[in-house]
N, C-alpha and C positions, 0 to 999 in steps of 0.2 A: 486946136485940131491938128491930127497927124497929117502929114503931107500926102499919104496914100489915100486918104479919105476925100480929098478935094474933088478929084475927077468924078467920083461917084455922086457927090452932092450936086455938082453943076449939071451932071447928066440927068439927074432927077428933076431939076428946075426946068431944064430945056424941054424935057419930056412933058412936063405939066403945062408949060407955056404953049408948046406946039399943039397940045390937045385942046387948047382953048379953055382949059379949066384954071382956076386959081386956088392957091393953098388957103384953106379956110379952117381955122380952129387948131387947137392943140393936138387933136387925134392924128392928124396927118403928120405932124412933126414927131409924134411918138412912134409912129410906124417907121419913119425914116431913121430914127435913132435905133430902133430894134434891128433894122436891116444892117445898119452900120456895126452894131454889136455882134450880130451873127457873122458878118464878114470878118470881123476881127478874130472871132472864135475859130472860124474856118481856117484863117491864116495860122492861128496858134496850133490847131490840130494838125494842119499840114506840116508845120515845122516839127512837131513831135513825131509824126509819121516818118518824116525824112530822117529824123535822128534815130528812130527805131530801125529804119531800113538800113541805115549805116551800121548800127550795132549788129544787126543780123548778118550783114555782109562780112563784118569783122569775124563773127562767130563761124560763118561758113568758111572763111579763109583759114581760120584756126583749125577747123575740122579737116579741111583739105590737107593742111600741114601735118596733122596727126595721122591721117590716113596714109599719106606718103611715107611718113616715118615707120608706120606699122608695116606697110608693104615692103619697105626695105629690110625691116627686121625679119619678116616672114621669108623673104628671099634669102637672107643670110642663114636662117634656120634650115630652110629647104636645102641649101647648098651643103650645110654641115651634115644633115641627115643623109644626103647622097654620098658624101665622103665616108660617113660611118657605115653605110650599107656596103660600099666598096670594100672597106676594111673587114666587115663581117663576112663578105663573100670569100675573101682571102683566108680568114680564120676558119670558116666552114670547110674550105677545101683542105686546109691543113688537118682539121679534125677528122674529116673523112679518111684521110691517109692514116691518121693515128688510130682510128677505129679499126681500120683494116689490119693495121699492125697488131692491135690488141686481139682481134679475132684470130689472126694467124698464130699469135702467141698462145691464146687459149686452146686452140686446136692442138698445138704442139704439146702444151701442158697436159691436156686431157689424154693425149696419146702416151705421153711419158708416164702419167699416173696409171693408166691402164696397163702399160707394159711392165711398170714396176710391180703393180698388184699381181699380174700374171706370174711374174718372176718370183715374187714372194711366195705365192701359193705353190708354184712348182718346187721351190726349195723347201717350203714347209712340209709338203707331202713326203718328200724324200727323207728329211731330217726326222720327222715324227715316226716314220716307219722304222728307221734305223734305231731310234731310241726304244721303241716298243720291242723290237727284236732282241736288243741287248738286255733289257730288263726282264723279259720273259725267260730268256736263257738264264738270267740270274736267279729267278724263282726256282728253276730246276737245279741249279748248281749249288745253292746254299743248303747247308745241312741243318741249321738251327731254324726252328719255325719262325721265330721273331724276325730273323734276317730274310726269310722267304716273304714275309708280310711286307717288309720294307721295300723289297724289289717289286712286289705286286703293286704297291702304292704308286711307285714311279711309272710302272707299266701303264696303269690306267690314266695317269696324268699326262701321258704322251699321245693319247688319241687326238687326231687332228681337230675334231669338233671342239676340243678344249681350247684351241688356239684361234677360234673364230673371232673376228674383230668387229663385224658389222660395217666395215668400210669397203668401198669399191665392189669387187666381185663377191664379197662375203655377204650375200643377201640371206633373207630368212629361208628361202628355198635351198640355198647352198648349205645352210646349217643343218637342215633336215636331211639333206643328202649325205652330209658328213657323218651324222649320227647313224644313219642307216648303214653306211659303209663300216663304221666302227662296230656296230652290233653284229653285223654279218661276219666280219673278220673274227671277233672275239668268240662268238657262240660256235662257229664252225671249228675254230682252232681248239676250243675247249672240248667239244665233242670228240674230236680226233685224238685228243690227249688223255681222255678218261681211261682209267684202267679197265680190265675186263669186268663184265657185269658181276661175276662172283666176288670181286674185290671192291665193288662199289657199295656205298652206303651213305647215309646222311649224318651219321654220328662222327665226331672228331677223334675216334679211338683207333682208326686204322693205322697200321704201321707201313702200309704201302706208300712208296715214294710218290707215285702219281696222285694219290689221294691227299697227301700232305701239300702238294702244289695246289690242288683244288681248294683246300682249306685257306691257303694264303690268298688266292684269287677271290674267294667268297668274302673274306674279311675286308679286302681293300676296294670292293666294288664302288663305294661311295666317295672315292678320291676325287678331288677337284684340283685343277691346275690354278695356281695363283693369278694367272693372266685373266681368268674369268672375272675376278673381282675388279680389275682395272676396266674391263669392258662394261661391267655392270655400273661402275661409277660414272662412266661416260654416256651410257645409253639408258634413259629412263624406261622402266618396264622390262629390262633384260632379266631373264631367269637363268641362273647358272644351272648346268646339267652335268651330272656324273653318269657313268655307265649304269649305276643302280637306278637313277632317274629314268634313263632311256628304257631299261627293262620294265620298270614299274608302269610306265606309260603304255608300253606295248601290251602287257598282260591285262591292264585295265581295259584297253581297247578290245581285246579278245573277249573278255567277260561281257562288255557292252554289246558286242556283236551277237553273242549267244542270247542275251536278254532282249535283243531287238531294238535297242536304243541307239545303235550305230549301224551304218551300212558299209559295205566294202568300199564304195566310192569315197567315203569320208576318211579312210585310213591314210595316214602319212606314210612316207617311205620308211621312216624309222620304225613305226608301229608294225608295218608288214614284215620288216626284217626280224623283229623279235618274235612275232607269231609264227614265222617259218620254223623257228627252233623253240617253240613254247615249252616243250618238255624239258629241254636242257636248261632253259632259263628258270623254270620253277624248281627243278632239282637243285640248281645252284643256290637259290634263295632258301631252300630247306636246309641245306648244309650251313648256310650263313647263320640262320637263327639258332642252330644248335651249337655252332662253334664260338660265337661271340661271347657268351657268358664265361667261357673257359679263360679268356684273356685276363679279366680282373681277378678272377678266383685264383689263377696261377700265381699272380703277384702277392696275393694275401695268404696263401697257405704257409703254415709254419713248417717249412721244409728247407732243403738246401738250395743252392743257387741254380739248380737245373730248371727252375721256373715252370714253363708250360709243360715241358716233357714230364716232369715229376708229378705235376697236378694230374695229367692224363693217366699216368700210371696209378695214382691213388684212386682215380675213378674206376679203373679196371678192377682193382682188388677190393674196392668198396671203402667208403668213408665211415669212420667212427666219429665221435665228437671231436671237433677241431676248432682252433681259434683263428679268427680273421683279425689280425692285429693292425688296427687302423693307425695306431700311434706312430708306426714306422713311415707314414706317408703324410704329405702336406695336403692342404685343402684343394689345391689344383689337381693333384693326383687322385684324390678322392672323388672330385667332380668328374674326372675322366672315367673312373670305375662305373659311376652312375650312368655315364653316356653309353658305355658298352652294353650294359644291361638294358638300357632304353632301346638301343638299336635292335637287340634280340627280340624284345617284346613287340616293337613296331613291325618287324618282319613277320612274326607269327600272326599278328593281327591282319597284316596285308594279305597273307596267303589264305587266311580263313575268310576274308571279305571278298576275295577275287576267285570265284569258282573256276576250276580248270576243265579243259576238255579231257576226255577219257585217256588218251595216250599220255598227256602231260601228268595227269594224276597218278597214273600207274608208275611212272619213273620217280616221281617225287615221294611216293609212299614206300620206297625201298626200305628194308629193315635198317634200323639204326643201332642194332646190337644191344638193345636194352639201355641205350644212353639216356633216354628220358627218365627212366626210373633211377639210374645212377646219379644223374645231375640233380634230380629232385631230392634224393636222399642226402647228397652232399650239402645242398643249400639248407635243408631242414636241420642237419647236424652242425651247422655253422654257428659258432658263438662269437659275436662281435665284441671286441675289447678296444678301448680307446683311452689311453692315459696321456693324451697330448696336452701340452701347456701353452699358454699364450695370452694375448690381450683379451678383454671381454668381447670385443667385436669379433676377433678371430674365432674364439670359442663359440660365439653365437652362430656364426656362419657354419662352423664345423658341425654343430648339433643338427642344423637343418640338413646338411649333406649326409650326415650319419643316418638320420632317420629316413632320408630318401633312399639310401643304399639298402637299408633293411627292407623297406617296402617293396622295392623293385625285385630284390632277391626272393622275397616271399611270393610275389606275383609269378615269377618264373617257376618256382617250386610247385605252386598250385596249378600251373598250366600243364604240368607234365603228367 
Protein backbone atom coordinates (compact mmCIF):
# COMPACT_ATOMS: atom_id res chain seq x y z
CA UNK A 1 0.00 0.00 0.00
CA UNK A 2 1.19 3.55 -0.97
CA UNK A 3 2.06 5.77 1.97
CA UNK A 4 -0.46 8.40 0.93
CA UNK A 5 -3.34 5.93 1.23
CA UNK A 6 -2.78 4.98 4.95
CA UNK A 7 -4.40 8.04 6.50
CA UNK A 8 -7.47 7.65 4.41
CA UNK A 9 -7.88 3.94 5.43
CA UNK A 10 -7.41 4.68 9.14
CA UNK A 11 -9.83 7.54 8.82
CA UNK A 12 -12.41 5.20 7.39
CA UNK A 13 -11.89 2.65 10.20
CA UNK A 14 -12.21 5.30 12.86
CA UNK A 15 -15.32 6.63 11.21
CA UNK A 16 -16.93 3.23 11.14
CA UNK A 17 -15.93 2.46 14.72
CA UNK A 18 -17.19 5.72 16.03
CA UNK A 19 -20.49 5.20 14.36
CA UNK A 20 -20.96 2.01 16.26
CA UNK A 21 -21.05 -0.08 13.07
CA UNK A 22 -18.71 -2.92 12.04
CA UNK A 23 -17.35 -3.85 8.59
CA UNK A 24 -19.24 -6.67 7.32
CA UNK A 25 -18.75 -8.53 4.05
CA UNK A 26 -16.74 -7.92 0.88
CA UNK A 27 -19.01 -5.12 -0.40
CA UNK A 28 -17.77 -2.61 2.07
CA UNK A 29 -14.15 -3.40 1.24
CA UNK A 30 -14.94 -3.05 -2.47
CA UNK A 31 -16.33 0.39 -1.91
CA UNK A 32 -13.26 1.38 0.02
CA UNK A 33 -11.07 0.10 -2.81
CA UNK A 34 -13.08 2.15 -5.32
CA UNK A 35 -12.69 5.27 -3.24
CA UNK A 36 -8.98 4.67 -3.11
CA UNK A 37 -8.85 4.14 -6.86
CA UNK A 38 -10.80 7.33 -7.51
CA UNK A 39 -8.51 9.19 -5.17
CA UNK A 40 -5.50 7.97 -7.13
CA UNK A 41 -7.12 8.95 -10.45
CA UNK A 42 -7.89 12.40 -9.10
CA UNK A 43 -4.27 12.77 -8.03
CA UNK A 44 -3.17 11.68 -11.54
CA UNK A 45 -5.59 14.06 -13.23
CA UNK A 46 -4.46 16.85 -10.96
CA UNK A 47 -0.86 16.14 -11.94
CA UNK A 48 -1.72 16.24 -15.65
CA UNK A 49 -3.65 19.46 -15.13
CA UNK A 50 -0.68 20.95 -13.36
CA UNK A 51 1.54 19.81 -16.24
CA UNK A 52 -0.85 21.30 -18.84
CA UNK A 53 -1.06 24.51 -16.85
CA UNK A 54 2.69 24.74 -16.85
CA UNK A 55 2.74 24.15 -20.66
CA UNK A 56 0.12 26.83 -21.17
CA UNK A 57 2.15 29.22 -19.07
CA UNK A 58 5.21 28.46 -21.20
CA UNK A 59 3.12 29.13 -24.35
CA UNK A 60 1.80 32.38 -22.93
CA UNK A 61 5.35 33.41 -22.04
CA UNK A 62 6.42 32.57 -25.61
CA UNK A 63 3.49 34.60 -27.07
CA UNK A 64 4.44 37.50 -24.82
CA UNK A 65 7.98 37.25 -26.12
CA UNK A 66 6.79 37.20 -29.75
CA UNK A 67 4.42 40.11 -29.11
CA UNK A 68 7.24 42.15 -27.61
CA UNK A 69 9.45 41.38 -30.61
CA UNK A 70 6.64 42.30 -33.02
CA UNK A 71 6.00 45.53 -31.10
CA UNK A 72 9.67 46.42 -31.38
CA UNK A 73 9.65 45.62 -35.12
CA UNK A 74 6.52 47.76 -35.63
CA UNK A 75 8.13 50.60 -33.70
CA UNK A 76 11.23 50.32 -35.92
CA UNK A 77 9.03 50.27 -39.05
CA UNK A 78 7.06 53.28 -37.80
CA UNK A 79 10.28 55.17 -37.17
CA UNK A 80 11.55 54.31 -40.65
CA UNK A 81 8.24 55.46 -42.23
CA UNK A 82 8.42 58.71 -40.31
CA UNK A 83 11.96 59.24 -41.60
CA UNK A 84 10.80 58.41 -45.16
CA UNK A 85 7.91 60.88 -44.84
CA UNK A 86 10.31 63.57 -43.76
CA UNK A 87 12.50 62.86 -46.79
CA UNK A 88 9.39 62.89 -49.03
CA UNK A 89 8.41 66.26 -47.63
CA UNK A 90 11.83 67.58 -48.55
CA UNK A 91 11.57 65.99 -52.03
CA UNK A 92 8.06 67.39 -52.57
CA UNK A 93 9.27 70.81 -51.63
CA UNK A 94 12.06 70.50 -54.19
CA UNK A 95 9.58 69.21 -56.81
CA UNK A 96 7.28 72.16 -56.14
CA UNK A 97 10.18 74.44 -56.85
CA UNK A 98 11.08 72.44 -59.97
CA UNK A 99 7.45 72.51 -61.22
CA UNK A 100 7.35 76.24 -60.77
CA UNK A 101 10.56 76.50 -62.73
CA UNK A 102 9.11 74.29 -65.49
CA UNK A 103 5.93 76.38 -65.56
CA UNK A 104 8.00 79.53 -65.87
CA UNK A 105 10.07 77.93 -68.62
CA UNK A 106 6.91 76.79 -70.42
CA UNK A 107 5.45 80.29 -70.22
CA UNK A 108 8.70 81.71 -71.57
CA UNK A 109 8.80 79.07 -74.32
CA UNK A 110 5.17 79.72 -75.29
CA UNK A 111 5.91 83.41 -75.44
CA UNK A 112 9.03 82.74 -77.52
CA UNK A 113 7.10 80.47 -79.93
CA UNK A 114 4.33 83.04 -80.22
CA UNK A 115 6.80 85.85 -80.85
CA UNK A 116 8.74 83.72 -83.33
CA UNK A 117 5.51 82.81 -85.14
CA UNK A 118 4.42 86.44 -85.27
CA UNK A 119 7.85 87.44 -86.54
CA UNK A 120 7.81 84.70 -89.19
CA UNK A 121 4.36 85.77 -90.39
CA UNK A 122 5.44 89.43 -90.51
CA UNK A 123 8.53 88.51 -92.53
CA UNK A 124 6.55 86.07 -94.70
CA UNK A 125 3.99 88.71 -95.56
CA UNK A 126 6.63 91.16 -96.72
CA UNK A 127 8.75 88.61 -98.55
CA UNK A 128 5.87 87.05 -100.48
CA UNK A 129 4.55 90.47 -101.51
CA UNK A 130 7.99 91.44 -102.77
CA UNK A 131 8.26 88.19 -104.73
CA UNK A 132 4.84 88.64 -106.32
CA UNK A 133 5.62 92.20 -107.28
CA UNK A 134 8.88 91.13 -108.93
CA UNK A 135 7.39 88.20 -110.86
CA UNK A 136 4.32 90.14 -111.99
CA UNK A 137 6.69 92.76 -113.36
CA UNK A 138 8.53 89.89 -115.07
CA UNK A 139 5.32 88.78 -116.78
CA UNK A 140 4.98 92.24 -118.32
CA UNK A 141 8.68 92.56 -119.09
CA UNK A 142 9.28 89.28 -120.95
CA UNK A 143 8.61 89.32 -124.69
CA UNK A 144 8.36 85.57 -125.41
CA UNK A 145 5.11 83.94 -124.31
CA UNK A 146 6.82 80.91 -122.77
CA UNK A 147 8.93 83.22 -120.57
CA UNK A 148 5.81 85.14 -119.53
CA UNK A 149 4.21 81.86 -118.43
CA UNK A 150 7.29 80.95 -116.38
CA UNK A 151 7.14 84.29 -114.53
CA UNK A 152 3.38 83.88 -113.98
CA UNK A 153 3.99 80.46 -112.44
CA UNK A 154 6.41 81.96 -109.91
CA UNK A 155 3.99 84.81 -109.24
CA UNK A 156 1.15 82.47 -108.20
CA UNK A 157 3.51 80.29 -106.15
CA UNK A 158 4.40 83.40 -104.10
CA UNK A 159 0.94 84.07 -102.65
CA UNK A 160 1.07 83.90 -98.88
CA UNK A 161 -1.59 81.20 -98.51
CA UNK A 162 0.82 78.87 -100.34
CA UNK A 163 3.19 79.23 -97.34
CA UNK A 164 0.59 78.37 -94.68
CA UNK A 165 2.07 75.83 -92.24
CA UNK A 166 -0.75 74.85 -89.87
CA UNK A 167 1.47 75.74 -86.90
CA UNK A 168 0.91 78.40 -84.26
CA UNK A 169 -1.01 81.36 -85.62
CA UNK A 170 -1.55 79.53 -88.94
CA UNK A 171 -5.05 78.30 -88.08
CA UNK A 172 -7.74 77.18 -90.53
CA UNK A 173 -9.32 80.62 -90.18
CA UNK A 174 -5.97 82.21 -90.98
CA UNK A 175 -5.66 80.15 -94.15
CA UNK A 176 -9.14 81.22 -95.31
CA UNK A 177 -8.21 84.85 -94.63
CA UNK A 178 -4.96 84.47 -96.60
CA UNK A 179 -6.80 82.94 -99.57
CA UNK A 180 -9.33 85.78 -99.45
CA UNK A 181 -6.56 88.36 -99.42
CA UNK A 182 -4.83 86.61 -102.31
CA UNK A 183 -7.97 86.39 -104.45
CA UNK A 184 -8.83 90.03 -103.77
CA UNK A 185 -5.33 91.21 -104.65
CA UNK A 186 -5.09 89.15 -107.83
CA UNK A 187 -8.56 89.79 -109.28
CA UNK A 188 -8.44 93.53 -108.57
CA UNK A 189 -4.95 93.82 -110.05
CA UNK A 190 -6.02 91.78 -113.07
CA UNK A 191 -9.09 93.93 -113.66
CA UNK A 192 -7.03 97.11 -113.52
CA UNK A 193 -4.45 95.71 -115.96
CA UNK A 194 -6.90 94.44 -118.59
CA UNK A 195 -6.66 96.23 -121.93
CA UNK A 196 -9.58 98.38 -123.15
CA UNK A 197 -12.75 96.43 -123.89
CA UNK A 198 -12.30 96.78 -127.64
CA UNK A 199 -9.01 94.85 -127.34
CA UNK A 200 -10.32 92.19 -124.99
CA UNK A 201 -11.35 88.73 -126.04
CA UNK A 202 -11.13 85.14 -124.94
CA UNK A 203 -9.11 83.84 -127.88
CA UNK A 204 -5.30 83.63 -127.64
CA UNK A 205 -4.82 85.41 -130.98
CA UNK A 206 -4.52 88.99 -129.76
CA UNK A 207 -1.28 90.87 -130.40
CA UNK A 208 -2.04 93.29 -127.55
CA UNK A 209 0.73 93.23 -124.90
CA UNK A 210 -1.80 93.35 -122.06
CA UNK A 211 -3.70 90.36 -123.42
CA UNK A 212 -0.49 88.37 -123.74
CA UNK A 213 0.04 88.94 -120.01
CA UNK A 214 -3.52 87.70 -119.38
CA UNK A 215 -2.76 84.54 -121.39
CA UNK A 216 0.27 83.83 -119.19
CA UNK A 217 -1.66 84.41 -115.96
CA UNK A 218 -4.57 82.25 -117.12
CA UNK A 219 -2.15 79.42 -117.99
CA UNK A 220 -0.34 79.43 -114.61
CA UNK A 221 -3.42 79.71 -112.37
CA UNK A 222 -2.97 76.14 -111.09
CA UNK A 223 0.57 76.71 -109.79
CA UNK A 224 1.41 75.18 -106.40
CA UNK A 225 4.29 76.06 -104.13
CA UNK A 226 6.32 73.00 -103.18
CA UNK A 227 5.98 73.89 -99.49
CA UNK A 228 2.35 72.76 -99.64
CA UNK A 229 3.52 69.19 -100.21
CA UNK A 230 5.61 69.35 -97.03
CA UNK A 231 2.60 70.65 -95.11
CA UNK A 232 0.39 67.93 -96.59
CA UNK A 233 2.88 65.22 -95.59
CA UNK A 234 2.76 66.53 -92.01
CA UNK A 235 -0.97 67.27 -91.66
CA UNK A 236 -3.45 64.45 -92.45
CA UNK A 237 -6.43 65.73 -94.40
CA UNK A 238 -4.60 68.82 -95.67
CA UNK A 239 -5.80 69.91 -99.12
CA UNK A 240 -3.36 71.91 -101.17
CA UNK A 241 -4.80 74.96 -102.90
CA UNK A 242 -3.82 76.95 -105.99
CA UNK A 243 -5.34 80.24 -107.09
CA UNK A 244 -7.37 78.19 -109.59
CA UNK A 245 -8.78 76.11 -106.71
CA UNK A 246 -9.69 79.28 -104.81
CA UNK A 247 -11.51 80.67 -107.85
CA UNK A 248 -13.27 77.38 -108.54
CA UNK A 249 -14.54 77.21 -104.95
CA UNK A 250 -15.83 80.75 -105.10
CA UNK A 251 -17.68 80.26 -108.39
CA UNK A 252 -19.20 76.99 -107.14
CA UNK A 253 -20.42 78.83 -104.06
CA UNK A 254 -22.02 81.49 -106.28
CA UNK A 255 -23.84 78.86 -108.31
CA UNK A 256 -25.00 77.18 -105.10
CA UNK A 257 -26.30 80.51 -103.78
CA UNK A 258 -28.38 81.02 -106.89
CA UNK A 259 -29.65 77.44 -106.69
CA UNK A 260 -30.67 77.94 -103.06
CA UNK A 261 -28.39 75.24 -101.62
CA UNK A 262 -26.10 77.76 -99.90
CA UNK A 263 -26.77 80.86 -97.83
CA UNK A 264 -24.81 84.08 -97.54
CA UNK A 265 -23.98 83.23 -93.93
CA UNK A 266 -22.27 80.01 -95.04
CA UNK A 267 -19.80 81.72 -97.38
CA UNK A 268 -16.13 81.75 -96.43
CA UNK A 269 -14.03 84.89 -96.74
CA UNK A 270 -12.28 83.45 -99.80
CA UNK A 271 -15.57 82.59 -101.52
CA UNK A 272 -16.85 86.12 -100.93
CA UNK A 273 -13.64 87.60 -102.36
CA UNK A 274 -14.05 85.62 -105.59
CA UNK A 275 -17.75 86.41 -105.96
CA UNK A 276 -17.07 90.14 -105.62
CA UNK A 277 -15.18 89.82 -108.91
CA UNK A 278 -17.11 86.90 -110.40
CA UNK A 279 -17.16 88.43 -113.87
CA UNK A 280 -13.36 88.84 -113.96
CA UNK A 281 -12.84 85.32 -112.60
CA UNK A 282 -15.09 83.67 -115.20
CA UNK A 283 -13.54 85.71 -117.99
CA UNK A 284 -10.09 84.50 -116.96
CA UNK A 285 -11.23 80.85 -116.98
CA UNK A 286 -12.68 81.29 -120.47
CA UNK A 287 -9.31 82.61 -121.65
CA UNK A 288 -7.61 79.67 -119.93
CA UNK A 289 -9.68 76.95 -121.62
CA UNK A 290 -8.99 78.53 -125.02
CA UNK A 291 -5.27 79.10 -124.57
CA UNK A 292 -4.18 75.78 -123.02
CA UNK A 293 -4.50 73.62 -126.19
CA UNK A 294 -2.19 75.99 -128.01
CA UNK A 295 0.74 75.01 -125.75
CA UNK A 296 1.15 71.36 -126.86
CA UNK A 297 0.07 72.07 -130.41
CA UNK A 298 2.74 74.77 -130.73
CA UNK A 299 5.41 72.22 -129.79
CA UNK A 300 4.05 69.69 -132.29
CA UNK A 301 3.64 71.88 -135.38
CA UNK A 302 6.07 71.16 -138.16
CA UNK A 303 7.41 74.71 -138.27
CA UNK A 304 10.47 76.63 -137.21
CA UNK A 305 11.63 77.35 -133.66
CA UNK A 306 9.22 80.26 -133.14
CA UNK A 307 7.03 77.78 -131.27
CA UNK A 308 3.85 79.24 -129.81
CA UNK A 309 4.06 82.46 -131.79
CA UNK A 310 4.31 80.57 -135.07
CA UNK A 311 1.46 78.27 -134.13
CA UNK A 312 -0.78 81.22 -133.32
CA UNK A 313 0.16 82.77 -136.66
CA UNK A 314 -0.85 79.55 -138.42
CA UNK A 315 -4.18 79.70 -136.60
CA UNK A 316 -4.77 83.20 -137.90
CA UNK A 317 -4.17 82.29 -141.52
CA UNK A 318 -5.86 78.90 -141.23
CA UNK A 319 -4.49 75.35 -141.14
CA UNK A 320 -4.30 72.91 -143.96
CA UNK A 321 -3.28 69.31 -143.38
CA UNK A 322 -0.29 69.17 -140.99
CA UNK A 323 1.78 66.58 -139.18
CA UNK A 324 2.04 66.32 -135.39
CA UNK A 325 5.35 64.47 -135.21
CA UNK A 326 5.34 62.64 -131.91
CA UNK A 327 8.62 60.85 -132.59
CA UNK A 328 10.46 64.06 -131.71
CA UNK A 329 9.28 63.80 -128.09
CA UNK A 330 9.69 61.30 -125.27
CA UNK A 331 6.92 59.66 -123.30
CA UNK A 332 7.11 62.16 -120.44
CA UNK A 333 6.70 65.06 -122.90
CA UNK A 334 3.81 63.29 -124.60
CA UNK A 335 2.21 62.80 -121.20
CA UNK A 336 2.49 66.55 -120.54
CA UNK A 337 0.80 67.29 -123.90
CA UNK A 338 -2.14 65.15 -122.78
CA UNK A 339 -2.21 67.03 -119.46
CA UNK A 340 -2.55 70.44 -121.20
CA UNK A 341 -5.45 69.17 -123.28
CA UNK A 342 -7.01 67.64 -120.17
CA UNK A 343 -6.87 70.96 -118.34
CA UNK A 344 -8.61 72.73 -121.21
CA UNK A 345 -11.38 70.16 -121.29
CA UNK A 346 -11.76 70.32 -117.49
CA UNK A 347 -12.10 74.12 -117.58
CA UNK A 348 -14.74 73.97 -120.29
CA UNK A 349 -16.68 71.37 -118.30
CA UNK A 350 -16.43 73.47 -115.13
CA UNK A 351 -17.73 76.63 -116.81
CA UNK A 352 -20.65 74.76 -118.34
CA UNK A 353 -21.54 73.08 -115.03
CA UNK A 354 -21.35 76.30 -113.01
CA UNK A 355 -24.01 78.78 -114.17
CA UNK A 356 -22.96 82.41 -114.05
CA UNK A 357 -24.79 85.52 -112.97
CA UNK A 358 -25.81 87.81 -115.83
CA UNK A 359 -22.88 90.31 -115.53
CA UNK A 360 -20.32 87.51 -115.30
CA UNK A 361 -21.80 85.72 -118.30
CA UNK A 362 -21.72 88.91 -120.35
CA UNK A 363 -17.98 89.43 -119.88
CA UNK A 364 -17.09 85.76 -120.34
CA UNK A 365 -18.96 85.60 -123.66
CA UNK A 366 -16.83 88.26 -125.32
CA UNK A 367 -16.00 87.41 -128.91
CA UNK A 368 -13.05 85.09 -129.38
CA UNK A 369 -12.40 86.19 -132.93
CA UNK A 370 -13.47 82.91 -134.47
CA UNK A 371 -10.85 81.05 -132.45
CA UNK A 372 -13.16 78.11 -131.72
CA UNK A 373 -13.59 77.40 -135.40
CA UNK A 374 -9.89 77.86 -136.13
CA UNK A 375 -8.80 75.58 -133.30
CA UNK A 376 -11.35 72.97 -134.27
CA UNK A 377 -10.12 73.08 -137.86
CA UNK A 378 -6.46 72.78 -136.76
CA UNK A 379 -7.19 69.71 -134.66
CA UNK A 380 -9.31 68.13 -137.36
CA UNK A 381 -6.51 68.64 -139.92
CA UNK A 382 -3.87 67.17 -137.58
CA UNK A 383 -2.15 63.99 -138.77
CA UNK A 384 -0.37 62.21 -135.90
CA UNK A 385 2.85 60.46 -136.86
CA UNK A 386 5.07 58.46 -134.55
CA UNK A 387 8.21 56.59 -135.61
CA UNK A 388 9.66 56.29 -132.11
CA UNK A 389 11.73 53.18 -131.28
CA UNK A 390 12.47 51.57 -127.93
CA UNK A 391 11.77 48.60 -125.70
CA UNK A 392 8.49 46.72 -125.80
CA UNK A 393 7.43 48.28 -122.49
CA UNK A 394 8.34 51.79 -123.70
CA UNK A 395 6.39 51.35 -126.92
CA UNK A 396 3.41 49.86 -125.04
CA UNK A 397 3.18 52.90 -122.75
CA UNK A 398 3.70 55.16 -125.73
CA UNK A 399 0.82 53.59 -127.64
CA UNK A 400 -1.47 54.29 -124.68
CA UNK A 401 -0.32 57.92 -124.50
CA UNK A 402 -0.62 58.38 -128.27
CA UNK A 403 -4.21 57.17 -128.28
CA UNK A 404 -5.03 59.36 -125.27
CA UNK A 405 -3.61 62.40 -127.10
CA UNK A 406 -5.70 61.65 -130.19
CA UNK A 407 -8.86 61.19 -128.11
CA UNK A 408 -8.41 64.41 -126.13
CA UNK A 409 -7.64 66.42 -129.29
CA UNK A 410 -10.76 64.98 -130.91
CA UNK A 411 -12.85 65.92 -127.86
CA UNK A 412 -11.64 69.53 -128.02
CA UNK A 413 -12.31 69.74 -131.75
CA UNK A 414 -15.85 68.40 -131.30
CA UNK A 415 -16.59 70.84 -128.48
CA UNK A 416 -15.85 73.87 -130.67
